[in-house]
N, C-alpha and C positions, 0 to 999 in steps of 0.2 A: 233692626232687630234689637230686642232687649238683651243686655249683657247678662252673663250667668250670675253676676254679683248684684244685679238689680232686683229689687223686691218691691211689691206694692200690694196693698189690700185696701179696697174701697168698699165700705159696708154701711149699714144702718143699724141702729139699736132701737127697738120698738118703744122703749121708755124715753127716748129723746125724739119725739115726732118733729118733723120739719128740719132735721139735721142730718147731713151726710158726714161720714167719718173716713179718714184716710191715714194710713201709715205707708211710708215709701222711702226707698233708697234708690237714687238714680245716679248714674255716672255719665252715660252717653245720651240719655233721654233729652229730647227737645220738644217742648210744647209749642205748637204753632199758635198763631194769633187766634184767640177764642174768647168767649165770655161765659159767665155762669149766671144762672137764675138766682142763686144764693150768694151770700157773702163768702169770701175766702179768708179764713184765719189760719195761716200756716206757720207753725213754730219750728224754726230750724234747730236741729240738734247738733249736727256736724256738717262741715263743709260750707259751701256758699252757693246760694241760688241767685242767678241774675235773671231779671225779667223786664221786658219792655212795657212801660206803663206811662201814659200821659205824654208821649212824645220823646221819651228818653229811657235809657237803661238804668235800672236801680238794682242794688244787690242787698242780700240779707245773709248774715252769717250766724254762728252759734249764739243762741240767746235772743235773737231778733225774730220779728214776725213779719211775714209778708201779708198785707191786708188789701184786699181788692173788693170794691163795692159791686153789687149786682150789675149785669149788663155793661161791664167795663172791659174793653178789649185789652188783652195782655198776652204775654208769651211766657216761656220759662226754659231755663237751661242751666247747666252746671257752670259755676264761676271759677272752679279750681279743678285740677285733673282728677282728684278723688271723688268728685261729684258732691252731692248733698243728701242728707238724711233729715226727714222732717215728719211731723204729725200735724194733721189739719182737721179742723171742723168747718162745716159749711152750713151755718144756720140760715134759714129762710128769712126774707125781709120781714115777714110777720113775726117771727120769733124775736128778731133784733128790735123791732118796733115795740113789742110788748115789754121787753126788758128795759128799753130806753125810757118808755113812758113811766115806768115804776121807779126807776133809780137815777134818772138824769133829768136835767132841765132843758134838754135839746128840744127845740120847737121845729115842727115840720118832719120830714122824712130823715131819720138818722142814718149816718154813714161815717166812714173813716176819712180823715183829712189827708193824711200822708200814707203812701203805700208801704212804708217800712217803719217799724217802731222797734227800737232797741230796748227791750224790757224783759230780762230773764225771768222775772217773777211771773209775768203773764204767759210766757212761753212754757214755763213749768206747769201752769194751770191747764193749758191745752193738753199737754202730755198726760196729766192726771185724769182729765175727762176721758181720754181714750182708754186708759188703764181701767177706770171704773166701769166703762161700757163693756170691756173685755171680761171683767169679773162679774158682770151682771148686777152691779151695785147701782141701782136706779137712783137712789137718793143722792149718793155722792156724785154721780154723773150729772144730774140735773142741777145740783147745787153749784158744782164747780163750773159748769157751763155759764150759769147766770153770773157768777162772780167774775169769770174771765171777760165776758162781754161787757159787763158794767165797767170794769177797770179799763178796758181798751177804749170804750166810749168816753170815759172820764179823761183819759190821757190823750186821746187822738180822735175824738169824735166831734161831729157837728152836723148841721142840716145839709142834706144833699141839695144841690142846685136843681131846680125843676127843669126838665127837658121839654121846652116848649117849641112847637113847630111854628116859627114866625117867618123866617126868610123863605123866599121862593125856592132856593136850593133845598132847604130842609123839607118843604112840602113835596118837592119833586122826589126826594129820596124816600119819604114816607109812602108815597104812591107806588114807587118801585118795590119797596119792601113788601107791601100788601100783595102785589102781583106775584112775587116770588114765594110768599107764604101760601098763596092759593094754588100756585102751579109748581109746588115743590118737586113733584115726580117728573114733570115735563117742563122745565123752565125755558124761557125763550133765550135767544142769543142777546148779547148786549145791544147789538144794532137793532134787533127787532123790538126789544124792550124800550129802547130810547125812542124809536119811531112811534110806537104805540102811545108814548107819553108826550110826544110832540117836542122832542129835544134831540140833541146830538149825542152819540156814544160817549165822547170825552166829557161833555158837560154833565151827563148823568153819572159817569164814573167819579168825577170830582165832587159832585154834590153828595153822592152816597158815602164816599170816603170821609168827607168832612163831617157828615152827620153821624155815622155809625162806626167810624174808626177803622174801617176795612172796606175793600172793594166788594161788589155784589157777589162774586163767585166765592170769596172767602166767607162772607156772611151766610151764604146758602149752605155751605158745608157745615158751619157751626150750627145753623138752625136744624139741619137734618140730624146731626148727632144729638142735639137736645131733644128732638121729637123721638128719636130712637130710644133714648133713655126712658122716656115715659112709657113707650111700648114695652120695653124690657121689664120695667117695674110692674106692668100689668100682666106679665106672663107670656108675652109674644116671644117666639123663638128668635134668635139673632138672624137667621136666614130670612124669616118672614118680615122682621123689622127692617132689614136692609132694603128689601123691595118696596116696602110700604112708604119709606121716606125718600126713595129715588136713587139709592145706590145700585150699582150694577149687580152686585152679589154680596155674599157675606164677607169674603176677603176684602172687598172694597170698604165695607163698613168697618171691619176689623182695623184696617190701617188708619182710617180717620178717627175712629173712636179712641184708639189707644193714644193717638197724638194729641187728643183734647182732654179726655177723661183721665188717662194715665194707666188704665188697665184695659184689656180686650173685653168685648161685650159678653163673652161666655163667662169669664171670671167675675165680671160685674154682676151678672144675673145670678150666678151660683151663690154669691154671698147673700143676695136677697131671698133666694129660695130657702136657704138654711137659717135665715134670721130668726124665725119663730122657734126652731129647735135650739139654737144657741142661747136664746133668752129665757128658756125654761130652767128654773133653778132646781138643782138636785134636792129632793125632799129632805135628804139627810144632811144637807149643807146649810150652815147658818148664814143668813144674809148679813154681811158686814155693812153697817151704816155708820156715818160719822156722828159723833156725839154733838150735843148742843154747844159745848165749849169749843169743839173743833170747828164747827160752822161759824161761831162768833169770831174765832181767831182768823178764819179765812176772810170773812167779810171785813174785819178791821184792817187786814193787810191789803185789801183791794186798793186802798188809797195811800198805802205806805210808800216811801221812796223805793226806787229800784234797788234790788240787791242781787248780787251774782250767785247767791247760795242756792238758787232754785233751778239750776240747769238740769232738769230731769229729762233724760233722753227717752224716746219711745223704744219699746222692745221691737225686735225685727218683725217685719210683716211676712206674709206668706209669699212664696215665689210667684212672680207675675208670669203669665203666659207670654210667649213671644208674639208680637204683632206680625201680621202678614207684611212682607216687603212690598 
């Protein structure tokens, strides 16, 4: 159950296409092993987050950023009793590649080298992106996002290693994954899947875990939630999305969705339903945009040394619904 003091808001801003946004405060929340299609750029405002990444636990405190590349298995939990509060942006690989091509010398597919970066200035930029999106300030939100991603790639970026299927184990895992994707609503047992692929259950389990960082059943749950997100984005109801991806019912989807995305599917979809209304500016309200001097100052500071003066915390999110037990 989500505690009464835990809050989360997961939303999109139409003028930042290809980017998801999140504000959250978690105390007892535990994210199970999962992946994202997009990059994770999470700026910690208070408390400490601990997450398993690359075979070990790492932690991020105030002024630090948790940085996770697409399709990289990781977890998440509180590192201190009071939990952690953070703001996050999730830019798509295409958005990051576009920024990297224009502002960095990274060759190949850009990504982050280390999962944690202690840089209060970049953390402040992330919080400012969220604030600008809240205020409907499209120019500021877009500018700040580009400045933040550029700075992070300059400080902690490099080309991602190509995931090539060379070994027999990797080829076996890829074949198993294809079967699970095709039979998501009626997956075979591990024994049946292994027999169909001409191997033993434990050999398949070992190959799959080595290749994708998680066992087949965990990967399948992650893939179901990912597909459910796309259905919810398209307007499918949570109940129908649950059945379409192979969950027993909506409470089953609720439980896994909240443990991976951070909010229940109903709250996730409502934010998208009202996205258009929230992004319409009041005709009587003047749109505040950054001046040229302000933008130049931000860009010049992108490559400036770290400074602790920019620990800008996000404002509180809206209360998150309780996930089904």
